[in-house]
All heavy atoms as atom14 arrays in JSON, in Angstrom:
{
  "sequence": "MRYFLNDAGGWISLSGDADVFGVIPDGYREVSEAEYNAAAGVITIEPPAPTPDGD",
  "atom14_mask": [
    [1, 1, 1, 1, 1, 1, 1, 1, 0, 0, 0, 0, 0, 0],
    [1, 1, 1, 1, 1, 1, 1, 1, 1, 1, 1, 0, 0, 0],
    [1, 1, 1, 1, 1, 1, 1, 1, 1, 1, 1, 1, 0, 0],
    [1, 1, 1, 1, 1, 1, 1, 1, 1, 1, 1, 0, 0, 0],
    [1, 1, 1, 1, 1, 1, 1, 1, 0, 0, 0, 0, 0, 0],
    [1, 1, 1, 1, 1, 1, 1, 1, 0, 0, 0, 0, 0, 0],
    [1, 1, 1, 1, 1, 1, 1, 1, 0, 0, 0, 0, 0, 0],
    [1, 1, 1, 1, 1, 0, 0, 0, 0, 0, 0, 0, 0, 0],
    [1, 1, 1, 1, 0, 0, 0, 0, 0, 0, 0, 0, 0, 0],
    [1, 1, 1, 1, 0, 0, 0, 0, 0, 0, 0, 0, 0, 0],
    [1, 1, 1, 1, 1, 1, 1, 1, 1, 1, 1, 1, 1, 1],
    [1, 1, 1, 1, 1, 1, 1, 1, 0, 0, 0, 0, 0, 0],
    [1, 1, 1, 1, 1, 1, 0, 0, 0, 0, 0, 0, 0, 0],
    [1, 1, 1, 1, 1, 1, 1, 1, 0, 0, 0, 0, 0, 0],
    [1, 1, 1, 1, 1, 1, 0, 0, 0, 0, 0, 0, 0, 0],
    [1, 1, 1, 1, 0, 0, 0, 0, 0, 0, 0, 0, 0, 0],
    [1, 1, 1, 1, 1, 1, 1, 1, 0, 0, 0, 0, 0, 0],
    [1, 1, 1, 1, 1, 0, 0, 0, 0, 0, 0, 0, 0, 0],
    [1, 1, 1, 1, 1, 1, 1, 1, 0, 0, 0, 0, 0, 0],
    [1, 1, 1, 1, 1, 1, 1, 0, 0, 0, 0, 0, 0, 0],
    [1, 1, 1, 1, 1, 1, 1, 1, 1, 1, 1, 0, 0, 0],
    [1, 1, 1, 1, 0, 0, 0, 0, 0, 0, 0, 0, 0, 0],
    [1, 1, 1, 1, 1, 1, 1, 0, 0, 0, 0, 0, 0, 0],
    [1, 1, 1, 1, 1, 1, 1, 1, 0, 0, 0, 0, 0, 0],
    [1, 1, 1, 1, 1, 1, 1, 0, 0, 0, 0, 0, 0, 0],
    [1, 1, 1, 1, 1, 1, 1, 1, 0, 0, 0, 0, 0, 0],
    [1, 1, 1, 1, 0, 0, 0, 0, 0, 0, 0, 0, 0, 0],
    [1, 1, 1, 1, 1, 1, 1, 1, 1, 1, 1, 1, 0, 0],
    [1, 1, 1, 1, 1, 1, 1, 1, 1, 1, 1, 0, 0, 0],
    [1, 1, 1, 1, 1, 1, 1, 1, 1, 0, 0, 0, 0, 0],
    [1, 1, 1, 1, 1, 1, 1, 0, 0, 0, 0, 0, 0, 0],
    [1, 1, 1, 1, 1, 1, 0, 0, 0, 0, 0, 0, 0, 0],
    [1, 1, 1, 1, 1, 1, 1, 1, 1, 0, 0, 0, 0, 0],
    [1, 1, 1, 1, 1, 0, 0, 0, 0, 0, 0, 0, 0, 0],
    [1, 1, 1, 1, 1, 1, 1, 1, 1, 0, 0, 0, 0, 0],
    [1, 1, 1, 1, 1, 1, 1, 1, 1, 1, 1, 1, 0, 0],
    [1, 1, 1, 1, 1, 1, 1, 1, 0, 0, 0, 0, 0, 0],
    [1, 1, 1, 1, 1, 0, 0, 0, 0, 0, 0, 0, 0, 0],
    [1, 1, 1, 1, 1, 0, 0, 0, 0, 0, 0, 0, 0, 0],
    [1, 1, 1, 1, 1, 0, 0, 0, 0, 0, 0, 0, 0, 0],
    [1, 1, 1, 1, 0, 0, 0, 0, 0, 0, 0, 0, 0, 0],
    [1, 1, 1, 1, 1, 1, 1, 0, 0, 0, 0, 0, 0, 0],
    [1, 1, 1, 1, 1, 1, 1, 1, 0, 0, 0, 0, 0, 0],
    [1, 1, 1, 1, 1, 1, 1, 0, 0, 0, 0, 0, 0, 0],
    [1, 1, 1, 1, 1, 1, 1, 1, 0, 0, 0, 0, 0, 0],
    [1, 1, 1, 1, 1, 1, 1, 1, 1, 0, 0, 0, 0, 0],
    [1, 1, 1, 1, 1, 1, 1, 0, 0, 0, 0, 0, 0, 0],
    [1, 1, 1, 1, 1, 1, 1, 0, 0, 0, 0, 0, 0, 0],
    [1, 1, 1, 1, 1, 0, 0, 0, 0, 0, 0, 0, 0, 0],
    [1, 1, 1, 1, 1, 1, 1, 0, 0, 0, 0, 0, 0, 0],
    [1, 1, 1, 1, 1, 1, 1, 0, 0, 0, 0, 0, 0, 0],
    [1, 1, 1, 1, 1, 1, 1, 0, 0, 0, 0, 0, 0, 0],
    [1, 1, 1, 1, 1, 1, 1, 1, 0, 0, 0, 0, 0, 0],
    [1, 1, 1, 1, 0, 0, 0, 0, 0, 0, 0, 0, 0, 0],
    [1, 1, 1, 1, 1, 1, 1, 1, 0, 0, 0, 0, 0, 0]
  ],
  "atom14_positions": [
    [[0.87, -1.17, -0.01], [0.0, -0.04, 0.01], [0.88, 1.21, -0.04], [1.97, 1.28, 0.64], [-0.79, 0.08, 1.27], [-2.11, -0.74, 1.33], [-3.3, -0.38, 0.05], [-4.54, 0.53, 0.95], [0.0, 0.0, 0.0], [0.0, 0.0, 0.0], [0.0, 0.0, 0.0], [0.0, 0.0, 0.0], [0.0, 0.0, 0.0], [0.0, 0.0, 0.0]],
    [[0.41, 2.25, -0.68], [1.03, 3.59, -0.63], [-0.01, 4.55, -0.1], [-1.14, 4.45, -0.42], [1.53, 3.91, -1.98], [2.66, 2.98, -2.44], [3.15, 3.33, -3.84], [3.83, 4.61, -3.76], [4.25, 5.27, -4.87], [4.0, 4.73, -6.09], [4.9, 6.41, -4.79], [0.0, 0.0, 0.0], [0.0, 0.0, 0.0], [0.0, 0.0, 0.0]],
    [[0.46, 5.5, 0.69], [-0.47, 6.46, 1.32], [-0.02, 7.88, 1.02], [1.19, 8.2, 1.06], [-0.38, 6.25, 2.86], [-0.7, 4.82, 3.25], [0.3, 3.91, 3.39], [-1.99, 4.39, 3.4], [0.03, 2.58, 3.76], [-2.3, 3.08, 3.77], [-1.27, 2.22, 3.95], [-1.55, 0.88, 4.26], [0.0, 0.0, 0.0], [0.0, 0.0, 0.0]],
    [[-1.01, 8.76, 0.74], [-0.75, 10.11, 0.37], [-1.72, 11.04, 1.08], [-2.88, 10.71, 1.25], [-0.96, 10.3, -1.17], [-0.01, 9.43, -2.0], [-0.35, 8.16, -2.33], [1.19, 9.92, -2.39], [0.45, 7.36, -3.07], [2.05, 9.15, -3.19], [1.67, 7.85, -3.49], [0.0, 0.0, 0.0], [0.0, 0.0, 0.0], [0.0, 0.0, 0.0]],
    [[-1.17, 12.17, 1.55], [-2.0, 13.24, 2.12], [-1.72, 14.56, 1.47], [-0.68, 14.73, 0.85], [-1.64, 13.36, 3.6], [-1.8, 12.19, 4.58], [-1.26, 12.53, 5.96], [-3.3, 11.81, 4.64], [0.0, 0.0, 0.0], [0.0, 0.0, 0.0], [0.0, 0.0, 0.0], [0.0, 0.0, 0.0], [0.0, 0.0, 0.0], [0.0, 0.0, 0.0]],
    [[-2.7, 15.51, 1.6], [-2.4, 16.9, 1.25], [-2.79, 17.78, 2.36], [-3.51, 17.39, 3.29], [-3.08, 17.23, -0.09], [-4.57, 17.48, 0.01], [-5.09, 17.76, 1.04], [-5.26, 17.37, -1.1], [0.0, 0.0, 0.0], [0.0, 0.0, 0.0], [0.0, 0.0, 0.0], [0.0, 0.0, 0.0], [0.0, 0.0, 0.0], [0.0, 0.0, 0.0]],
    [[-2.31, 19.02, 2.29], [-2.47, 19.96, 3.4], [-3.91, 20.42, 3.55], [-4.24, 21.05, 4.55], [-1.51, 21.12, 3.25], [-0.09, 20.68, 3.45], [0.16, 19.7, 4.14], [0.79, 21.35, 2.88], [0.0, 0.0, 0.0], [0.0, 0.0, 0.0], [0.0, 0.0, 0.0], [0.0, 0.0, 0.0], [0.0, 0.0, 0.0], [0.0, 0.0, 0.0]],
    [[-4.76, 20.21, 2.57], [-6.15, 20.64, 2.63], [-7.03, 19.6, 3.26], [-8.24, 19.7, 3.3], [-6.67, 20.96, 1.19], [0.0, 0.0, 0.0], [0.0, 0.0, 0.0], [0.0, 0.0, 0.0], [0.0, 0.0, 0.0], [0.0, 0.0, 0.0], [0.0, 0.0, 0.0], [0.0, 0.0, 0.0], [0.0, 0.0, 0.0], [0.0, 0.0, 0.0]],
    [[-6.46, 18.52, 3.75], [-7.2, 17.47, 4.41], [-7.55, 16.25, 3.55], [-8.22, 15.31, 4.0], [0.0, 0.0, 0.0], [0.0, 0.0, 0.0], [0.0, 0.0, 0.0], [0.0, 0.0, 0.0], [0.0, 0.0, 0.0], [0.0, 0.0, 0.0], [0.0, 0.0, 0.0], [0.0, 0.0, 0.0], [0.0, 0.0, 0.0], [0.0, 0.0, 0.0]],
    [[-7.12, 16.21, 2.32], [-7.39, 15.09, 1.43], [-6.52, 13.95, 1.67], [-5.39, 14.1, 2.17], [0.0, 0.0, 0.0], [0.0, 0.0, 0.0], [0.0, 0.0, 0.0], [0.0, 0.0, 0.0], [0.0, 0.0, 0.0], [0.0, 0.0, 0.0], [0.0, 0.0, 0.0], [0.0, 0.0, 0.0], [0.0, 0.0, 0.0], [0.0, 0.0, 0.0]],
    [[-6.95, 12.7, 1.33], [-6.13, 11.55, 1.52], [-6.43, 10.58, 0.4], [-7.51, 10.54, -0.12], [-6.24, 10.93, 2.88], [-7.66, 10.77, 3.34], [-8.33, 11.58, 4.13], [-8.51, 9.61, 3.12], [-9.6, 11.07, 4.38], [-9.75, 9.88, 3.72], [-8.37, 8.43, 2.37], [-10.76, 8.99, 3.69], [-9.44, 7.56, 2.31], [-10.62, 7.85, 2.97]],
    [[-5.41, 9.78, -0.01], [-5.53, 8.74, -1.01], [-4.68, 7.58, -0.55], [-3.58, 7.74, -0.08], [-4.91, 9.25, -2.38], [-5.63, 10.48, -2.9], [-4.92, 8.07, -3.39], [-4.96, 11.04, -4.16], [0.0, 0.0, 0.0], [0.0, 0.0, 0.0], [0.0, 0.0, 0.0], [0.0, 0.0, 0.0], [0.0, 0.0, 0.0], [0.0, 0.0, 0.0]],
    [[-5.26, 6.39, -0.69], [-4.45, 5.18, -0.48], [-4.54, 4.36, -1.74], [-5.62, 4.23, -2.37], [-4.95, 4.39, 0.71], [-6.32, 3.96, 0.5], [0.0, 0.0, 0.0], [0.0, 0.0, 0.0], [0.0, 0.0, 0.0], [0.0, 0.0, 0.0], [0.0, 0.0, 0.0], [0.0, 0.0, 0.0], [0.0, 0.0, 0.0], [0.0, 0.0, 0.0]],
    [[-3.43, 3.78, -2.13], [-3.41, 2.98, -3.33], [-2.84, 1.61, -3.04], [-1.81, 1.44, -2.38], [-2.47, 3.63, -4.37], [-2.84, 5.06, -4.82], [-1.77, 5.67, -5.67], [-4.17, 5.01, -5.55], [0.0, 0.0, 0.0], [0.0, 0.0, 0.0], [0.0, 0.0, 0.0], [0.0, 0.0, 0.0], [0.0, 0.0, 0.0], [0.0, 0.0, 0.0]],
    [[-3.55, 0.63, -3.52], [-3.12, -0.76, -3.36], [-2.46, -1.16, -4.7], [-3.08, -1.05, -5.77], [-4.29, -1.69, -3.1], [-3.84, -3.02, -3.0], [0.0, 0.0, 0.0], [0.0, 0.0, 0.0], [0.0, 0.0, 0.0], [0.0, 0.0, 0.0], [0.0, 0.0, 0.0], [0.0, 0.0, 0.0], [0.0, 0.0, 0.0], [0.0, 0.0, 0.0]],
    [[-1.24, -1.56, -4.67], [-0.54, -1.93, -5.9], [0.33, -0.76, -6.36], [0.78, 0.05, -5.6], [0.0, 0.0, 0.0], [0.0, 0.0, 0.0], [0.0, 0.0, 0.0], [0.0, 0.0, 0.0], [0.0, 0.0, 0.0], [0.0, 0.0, 0.0], [0.0, 0.0, 0.0], [0.0, 0.0, 0.0], [0.0, 0.0, 0.0], [0.0, 0.0, 0.0]],
    [[0.46, -0.71, -7.68], [1.37, 0.27, -8.32], [0.68, 1.56, -8.62], [-0.28, 1.58, -9.38], [1.95, -0.36, -9.57], [3.14, 0.42, -10.15], [3.37, 1.52, -9.65], [3.73, -0.06, -11.06], [0.0, 0.0, 0.0], [0.0, 0.0, 0.0], [0.0, 0.0, 0.0], [0.0, 0.0, 0.0], [0.0, 0.0, 0.0], [0.0, 0.0, 0.0]],
    [[1.17, 2.64, -8.1], [0.56, 3.98, -8.29], [0.73, 4.44, -9.8], [0.09, 5.32, -10.2], [1.13, 5.02, -7.38], [0.0, 0.0, 0.0], [0.0, 0.0, 0.0], [0.0, 0.0, 0.0], [0.0, 0.0, 0.0], [0.0, 0.0, 0.0], [0.0, 0.0, 0.0], [0.0, 0.0, 0.0], [0.0, 0.0, 0.0], [0.0, 0.0, 0.0]],
    [[1.62, 3.79, -10.51], [1.83, 4.19, -11.87], [0.65, 3.92, -12.76], [0.52, 4.47, -13.84], [3.06, 3.45, -12.41], [4.38, 3.93, -11.84], [4.4, 5.02, -11.31], [5.3, 3.14, -11.87], [0.0, 0.0, 0.0], [0.0, 0.0, 0.0], [0.0, 0.0, 0.0], [0.0, 0.0, 0.0], [0.0, 0.0, 0.0], [0.0, 0.0, 0.0]],
    [[-0.34, 3.14, -12.32], [-1.51, 2.88, -13.07], [-2.26, 4.23, -13.32], [-2.86, 4.42, -14.35], [-2.47, 1.93, -12.32], [-3.83, 1.8, -12.95], [-1.83, 0.55, -12.24], [0.0, 0.0, 0.0], [0.0, 0.0, 0.0], [0.0, 0.0, 0.0], [0.0, 0.0, 0.0], [0.0, 0.0, 0.0], [0.0, 0.0, 0.0], [0.0, 0.0, 0.0]],
    [[-2.18, 5.13, -12.37], [-2.85, 6.46, -12.43], [-1.99, 7.45, -13.14], [-2.42, 8.59, -13.42], [-3.2, 6.95, -11.08], [-4.22, 6.07, -10.39], [-3.88, 5.21, -9.39], [-5.52, 6.12, -10.76], [-4.76, 4.4, -8.75], [-6.47, 5.28, -10.17], [-6.11, 4.41, -9.18], [0.0, 0.0, 0.0], [0.0, 0.0, 0.0], [0.0, 0.0, 0.0]],
    [[-0.76, 7.12, -13.48], [0.16, 8.04, -14.16], [0.83, 8.99, -13.18], [2.03, 9.01, -13.12], [0.0, 0.0, 0.0], [0.0, 0.0, 0.0], [0.0, 0.0, 0.0], [0.0, 0.0, 0.0], [0.0, 0.0, 0.0], [0.0, 0.0, 0.0], [0.0, 0.0, 0.0], [0.0, 0.0, 0.0], [0.0, 0.0, 0.0], [0.0, 0.0, 0.0]],
    [[0.07, 9.8, -12.44], [0.64, 10.75, -11.47], [-0.3, 10.85, -10.26], [-1.5, 10.6, -10.39], [0.83, 12.16, -12.09], [1.84, 12.15, -13.2], [-0.45, 12.76, -12.56], [0.0, 0.0, 0.0], [0.0, 0.0, 0.0], [0.0, 0.0, 0.0], [0.0, 0.0, 0.0], [0.0, 0.0, 0.0], [0.0, 0.0, 0.0], [0.0, 0.0, 0.0]],
    [[0.26, 11.2, -9.15], [-0.46, 11.55, -7.98], [-0.87, 13.01, -8.14], [-0.02, 13.83, -8.54], [0.33, 11.29, -6.7], [0.72, 9.83, -6.6], [-0.44, 11.71, -5.51], [-0.35, 8.83, -6.58], [0.0, 0.0, 0.0], [0.0, 0.0, 0.0], [0.0, 0.0, 0.0], [0.0, 0.0, 0.0], [0.0, 0.0, 0.0], [0.0, 0.0, 0.0]],
    [[-2.08, 13.41, -7.85], [-2.46, 14.83, -7.99], [-1.54, 15.8, -7.28], [-0.94, 15.49, -6.22], [-3.87, 14.85, -7.37], [-4.42, 13.48, -7.45], [-3.16, 12.6, -7.3], [0.0, 0.0, 0.0], [0.0, 0.0, 0.0], [0.0, 0.0, 0.0], [0.0, 0.0, 0.0], [0.0, 0.0, 0.0], [0.0, 0.0, 0.0], [0.0, 0.0, 0.0]],
    [[-1.36, 16.97, -7.82], [-0.53, 17.98, -7.23], [-0.95, 18.26, -5.77], [-2.15, 18.27, -5.51], [-0.54, 19.28, -7.99], [0.19, 19.19, -9.34], [1.01, 18.29, -9.47], [-0.1, 20.03, -10.24], [0.0, 0.0, 0.0], [0.0, 0.0, 0.0], [0.0, 0.0, 0.0], [0.0, 0.0, 0.0], [0.0, 0.0, 0.0], [0.0, 0.0, 0.0]],
    [[0.02, 18.5, -4.97], [-0.28, 18.82, -3.57], [-0.28, 17.66, -2.58], [-0.32, 17.79, -1.43], [0.0, 0.0, 0.0], [0.0, 0.0, 0.0], [0.0, 0.0, 0.0], [0.0, 0.0, 0.0], [0.0, 0.0, 0.0], [0.0, 0.0, 0.0], [0.0, 0.0, 0.0], [0.0, 0.0, 0.0], [0.0, 0.0, 0.0], [0.0, 0.0, 0.0]],
    [[-0.23, 16.41, -3.15], [-0.2, 15.24, -2.3], [1.23, 14.81, -2.1], [2.07, 14.9, -2.94], [-1.01, 14.11, -2.91], [-2.49, 14.23, -2.78], [-3.2, 15.02, -3.72], [-3.19, 13.61, -1.8], [-4.54, 15.16, -3.62], [-4.54, 13.79, -1.65], [-5.21, 14.57, -2.53], [-6.59, 14.77, -2.43], [0.0, 0.0, 0.0], [0.0, 0.0, 0.0]],
    [[1.5, 14.31, -0.85], [2.83, 13.81, -0.56], [2.7, 12.43, 0.03], [1.7, 12.12, 0.69], [3.55, 14.74, 0.44], [2.9, 14.83, 1.81], [3.49, 15.9, 2.71], [2.94, 15.88, 3.99], [1.73, 16.3, 4.36], [0.94, 16.73, 3.51], [1.33, 16.21, 5.61], [0.0, 0.0, 0.0], [0.0, 0.0, 0.0], [0.0, 0.0, 0.0]],
    [[3.65, 11.55, -0.24], [3.63, 10.22, 0.3], [3.96, 10.24, 1.75], [4.89, 10.9, 2.17], [4.55, 9.27, -0.5], [4.35, 7.81, -0.15], [4.93, 6.91, -1.2], [5.58, 7.33, -2.12], [4.7, 5.7, -1.07], [0.0, 0.0, 0.0], [0.0, 0.0, 0.0], [0.0, 0.0, 0.0], [0.0, 0.0, 0.0], [0.0, 0.0, 0.0]],
    [[3.24, 9.46, 2.57], [3.4, 9.42, 3.97], [3.49, 7.96, 4.49], [3.16, 7.04, 3.72], [2.31, 10.19, 4.79], [2.41, 11.64, 4.43], [0.98, 9.61, 4.52], [0.0, 0.0, 0.0], [0.0, 0.0, 0.0], [0.0, 0.0, 0.0], [0.0, 0.0, 0.0], [0.0, 0.0, 0.0], [0.0, 0.0, 0.0], [0.0, 0.0, 0.0]],
    [[3.87, 7.79, 5.71], [3.82, 6.43, 6.31], [2.46, 6.0, 6.6], [1.52, 6.79, 6.67], [4.71, 6.45, 7.61], [3.97, 7.18, 8.62], [0.0, 0.0, 0.0], [0.0, 0.0, 0.0], [0.0, 0.0, 0.0], [0.0, 0.0, 0.0], [0.0, 0.0, 0.0], [0.0, 0.0, 0.0], [0.0, 0.0, 0.0], [0.0, 0.0, 0.0]],
    [[2.27, 4.71, 6.76], [0.99, 4.21, 7.16], [0.43, 4.81, 8.46], [-0.75, 5.13, 8.59], [1.03, 2.67, 7.23], [-0.3, 2.01, 7.59], [-0.23, 0.52, 7.67], [0.84, -0.09, 7.57], [-1.34, -0.09, 7.91], [0.0, 0.0, 0.0], [0.0, 0.0, 0.0], [0.0, 0.0, 0.0], [0.0, 0.0, 0.0], [0.0, 0.0, 0.0]],
    [[1.32, 4.92, 9.46], [0.88, 5.48, 10.72], [0.42, 6.95, 10.59], [-0.59, 7.34, 11.17], [2.04, 5.42, 11.73], [0.0, 0.0, 0.0], [0.0, 0.0, 0.0], [0.0, 0.0, 0.0], [0.0, 0.0, 0.0], [0.0, 0.0, 0.0], [0.0, 0.0, 0.0], [0.0, 0.0, 0.0], [0.0, 0.0, 0.0], [0.0, 0.0, 0.0]],
    [[1.17, 7.8, 9.8], [0.72, 9.16, 9.59], [-0.6, 9.21, 8.84], [-1.5, 9.98, 9.11], [1.78, 9.91, 8.82], [1.49, 11.37, 8.69], [2.57, 12.22, 8.01], [3.64, 11.62, 7.7], [2.3, 13.38, 7.74], [0.0, 0.0, 0.0], [0.0, 0.0, 0.0], [0.0, 0.0, 0.0], [0.0, 0.0, 0.0], [0.0, 0.0, 0.0]],
    [[-0.77, 8.38, 7.82], [-2.0, 8.28, 7.07], [-3.19, 7.88, 7.97], [-4.24, 8.52, 7.98], [-1.89, 7.28, 5.95], [-3.18, 7.0, 5.22], [-3.57, 7.8, 4.19], [-3.96, 5.91, 5.59], [-4.76, 7.53, 3.51], [-5.18, 5.71, 4.95], [-5.58, 6.47, 3.92], [-6.75, 6.21, 3.26], [0.0, 0.0, 0.0], [0.0, 0.0, 0.0]],
    [[-3.03, 6.84, 8.85], [-4.04, 6.37, 9.71], [-4.49, 7.49, 10.69], [-5.71, 7.66, 10.9], [-3.6, 5.16, 10.46], [-3.53, 3.87, 9.63], [-4.08, 3.85, 8.53], [-2.87, 2.88, 10.13], [0.0, 0.0, 0.0], [0.0, 0.0, 0.0], [0.0, 0.0, 0.0], [0.0, 0.0, 0.0], [0.0, 0.0, 0.0], [0.0, 0.0, 0.0]],
    [[-3.53, 8.25, 11.23], [-3.83, 9.33, 12.12], [-4.65, 10.42, 11.4], [-5.63, 10.93, 11.92], [-2.55, 9.93, 12.73], [0.0, 0.0, 0.0], [0.0, 0.0, 0.0], [0.0, 0.0, 0.0], [0.0, 0.0, 0.0], [0.0, 0.0, 0.0], [0.0, 0.0, 0.0], [0.0, 0.0, 0.0], [0.0, 0.0, 0.0], [0.0, 0.0, 0.0]],
    [[-4.27, 10.79, 10.2], [-4.93, 11.85, 9.45], [-6.29, 11.46, 8.95], [-7.24, 12.22, 8.93], [-4.03, 12.29, 8.31], [0.0, 0.0, 0.0], [0.0, 0.0, 0.0], [0.0, 0.0, 0.0], [0.0, 0.0, 0.0], [0.0, 0.0, 0.0], [0.0, 0.0, 0.0], [0.0, 0.0, 0.0], [0.0, 0.0, 0.0], [0.0, 0.0, 0.0]],
    [[-6.43, 10.17, 8.57], [-7.69, 9.7, 7.96], [-8.67, 9.16, 9.05], [-9.76, 8.82, 8.69], [-7.35, 8.59, 6.92], [0.0, 0.0, 0.0], [0.0, 0.0, 0.0], [0.0, 0.0, 0.0], [0.0, 0.0, 0.0], [0.0, 0.0, 0.0], [0.0, 0.0, 0.0], [0.0, 0.0, 0.0], [0.0, 0.0, 0.0], [0.0, 0.0, 0.0]],
    [[-8.2, 9.09, 10.28], [-9.04, 8.62, 11.35], [-9.22, 7.15, 11.4], [-10.25, 6.61, 11.87], [0.0, 0.0, 0.0], [0.0, 0.0, 0.0], [0.0, 0.0, 0.0], [0.0, 0.0, 0.0], [0.0, 0.0, 0.0], [0.0, 0.0, 0.0], [0.0, 0.0, 0.0], [0.0, 0.0, 0.0], [0.0, 0.0, 0.0], [0.0, 0.0, 0.0]],
    [[-8.24, 6.44, 10.85], [-8.3, 4.94, 10.86], [-7.87, 4.43, 12.23], [-6.9, 4.85, 12.81], [-7.36, 4.36, 9.77], [-7.31, 2.85, 9.87], [-7.83, 4.83, 8.4], [0.0, 0.0, 0.0], [0.0, 0.0, 0.0], [0.0, 0.0, 0.0], [0.0, 0.0, 0.0], [0.0, 0.0, 0.0], [0.0, 0.0, 0.0], [0.0, 0.0, 0.0]],
    [[-8.63, 3.58, 12.83], [-8.3, 2.94, 14.09], [-7.86, 1.48, 13.81], [-8.59, 0.77, 13.17], [-9.48, 2.97, 15.03], [-9.91, 4.37, 15.29], [-9.2, 2.18, 16.32], [-11.23, 4.51, 16.08], [0.0, 0.0, 0.0], [0.0, 0.0, 0.0], [0.0, 0.0, 0.0], [0.0, 0.0, 0.0], [0.0, 0.0, 0.0], [0.0, 0.0, 0.0]],
    [[-6.67, 1.12, 14.33], [-6.15, -0.22, 14.1], [-6.26, -0.97, 15.43], [-5.74, -0.48, 16.43], [-4.7, -0.13, 13.62], [-4.6, 0.65, 12.43], [-4.15, -1.51, 13.37], [0.0, 0.0, 0.0], [0.0, 0.0, 0.0], [0.0, 0.0, 0.0], [0.0, 0.0, 0.0], [0.0, 0.0, 0.0], [0.0, 0.0, 0.0], [0.0, 0.0, 0.0]],
    [[-6.85, -2.14, 15.41], [-7.04, -2.97, 16.58], [-6.29, -4.22, 16.4], [-6.48, -4.93, 15.41], [-8.51, -3.17, 16.87], [-9.23, -1.92, 17.08], [-8.72, -4.13, 18.07], [-10.76, -1.99, 17.2], [0.0, 0.0, 0.0], [0.0, 0.0, 0.0], [0.0, 0.0, 0.0], [0.0, 0.0, 0.0], [0.0, 0.0, 0.0], [0.0, 0.0, 0.0]],
    [[-5.42, -4.54, 17.36], [-4.7, -5.84, 17.27], [-5.67, -6.95, 17.58], [-6.58, -6.88, 18.41], [-3.61, -5.87, 18.35], [-2.52, -4.88, 18.07], [-1.67, -5.21, 16.79], [-1.48, -6.36, 16.5], [-1.28, -4.25, 16.14], [0.0, 0.0, 0.0], [0.0, 0.0, 0.0], [0.0, 0.0, 0.0], [0.0, 0.0, 0.0], [0.0, 0.0, 0.0]],
    [[-5.5, -8.14, 16.85], [-6.39, -9.29, 17.13], [-6.01, -9.84, 18.58], [-4.95, -9.65, 19.05], [-5.97, -10.32, 16.06], [-4.61, -9.86, 15.53], [-4.54, -8.36, 15.79], [0.0, 0.0, 0.0], [0.0, 0.0, 0.0], [0.0, 0.0, 0.0], [0.0, 0.0, 0.0], [0.0, 0.0, 0.0], [0.0, 0.0, 0.0], [0.0, 0.0, 0.0]],
    [[-7.02, -10.48, 19.15], [-6.75, -11.02, 20.5], [-5.71, -12.12, 20.42], [-5.55, -12.83, 19.48], [-8.08, -11.63, 20.97], [-8.89, -11.75, 19.68], [-8.36, -10.79, 18.68], [0.0, 0.0, 0.0], [0.0, 0.0, 0.0], [0.0, 0.0, 0.0], [0.0, 0.0, 0.0], [0.0, 0.0, 0.0], [0.0, 0.0, 0.0], [0.0, 0.0, 0.0]],
    [[-4.93, -12.21, 21.54], [-3.94, -13.3, 21.6], [-4.65, -14.62, 21.72], [-5.76, -14.72, 22.33], [-3.07, -13.06, 22.82], [0.0, 0.0, 0.0], [0.0, 0.0, 0.0], [0.0, 0.0, 0.0], [0.0, 0.0, 0.0], [0.0, 0.0, 0.0], [0.0, 0.0, 0.0], [0.0, 0.0, 0.0], [0.0, 0.0, 0.0], [0.0, 0.0, 0.0]],
    [[-4.02, -15.68, 21.16], [-4.65, -16.98, 21.27], [-4.64, -17.44, 22.75], [-3.79, -17.09, 23.5], [-3.78, -17.9, 20.48], [-2.53, -17.16, 20.18], [-2.82, -15.7, 20.41], [0.0, 0.0, 0.0], [0.0, 0.0, 0.0], [0.0, 0.0, 0.0], [0.0, 0.0, 0.0], [0.0, 0.0, 0.0], [0.0, 0.0, 0.0], [0.0, 0.0, 0.0]],
    [[-5.7, -18.23, 23.06], [-5.74, -18.77, 24.45], [-4.84, -20.02, 24.57], [-4.45, -20.59, 23.54], [-7.21, -19.18, 24.76], [-7.59, -20.17, 23.84], [-8.16, -18.01, 24.71], [0.0, 0.0, 0.0], [0.0, 0.0, 0.0], [0.0, 0.0, 0.0], [0.0, 0.0, 0.0], [0.0, 0.0, 0.0], [0.0, 0.0, 0.0], [0.0, 0.0, 0.0]],
    [[-4.49, -20.37, 25.81], [-3.57, -21.55, 26.01], [-4.03, -22.76, 25.3], [-3.24, -23.58, 24.92], [-3.55, -21.7, 27.48], [-3.86, -20.31, 28.02], [-4.88, -19.77, 27.06], [0.0, 0.0, 0.0], [0.0, 0.0, 0.0], [0.0, 0.0, 0.0], [0.0, 0.0, 0.0], [0.0, 0.0, 0.0], [0.0, 0.0, 0.0], [0.0, 0.0, 0.0]],
    [[-5.34, -22.97, 25.15], [-5.84, -24.24, 24.5], [-5.93, -24.08, 23.01], [-6.37, -25.03, 22.3], [-7.18, -24.64, 25.03], [-8.32, -23.65, 24.86], [-8.04, -22.6, 24.23], [-9.4, -23.87, 25.29], [0.0, 0.0, 0.0], [0.0, 0.0, 0.0], [0.0, 0.0, 0.0], [0.0, 0.0, 0.0], [0.0, 0.0, 0.0], [0.0, 0.0, 0.0]],
    [[-5.4, -22.93, 22.44], [-5.35, -22.79, 20.96], [-6.55, -22.18, 20.35], [-6.61, -22.04, 19.14], [0.0, 0.0, 0.0], [0.0, 0.0, 0.0], [0.0, 0.0, 0.0], [0.0, 0.0, 0.0], [0.0, 0.0, 0.0], [0.0, 0.0, 0.0], [0.0, 0.0, 0.0], [0.0, 0.0, 0.0], [0.0, 0.0, 0.0], [0.0, 0.0, 0.0]],
    [[-7.58, -21.85, 21.08], [-8.81, -21.22, 20.52], [-8.66, -19.71, 20.55], [-8.16, -19.13, 21.33], [-10.03, -21.64, 21.32], [-10.32, -23.14, 21.11], [-9.94, -23.65, 20.05], [-10.95, -23.76, 22.0], [0.0, 0.0, 0.0], [0.0, 0.0, 0.0], [0.0, 0.0, 0.0], [0.0, 0.0, 0.0], [0.0, 0.0, 0.0], [0.0, 0.0, 0.0]]
  ]
}
């Protein structure tokens, strides 16, 4: 995944190769997944740990 933000509050995430679109719109910059998640309001929850009996 590639993540992009702009200063006006816009966001874009792309799965695969961004070259399919030719160019990313002006004003967007590539950011880390963590920065994208914070700006886009994405909440990441870790899955529960397995129990001792494997369930």
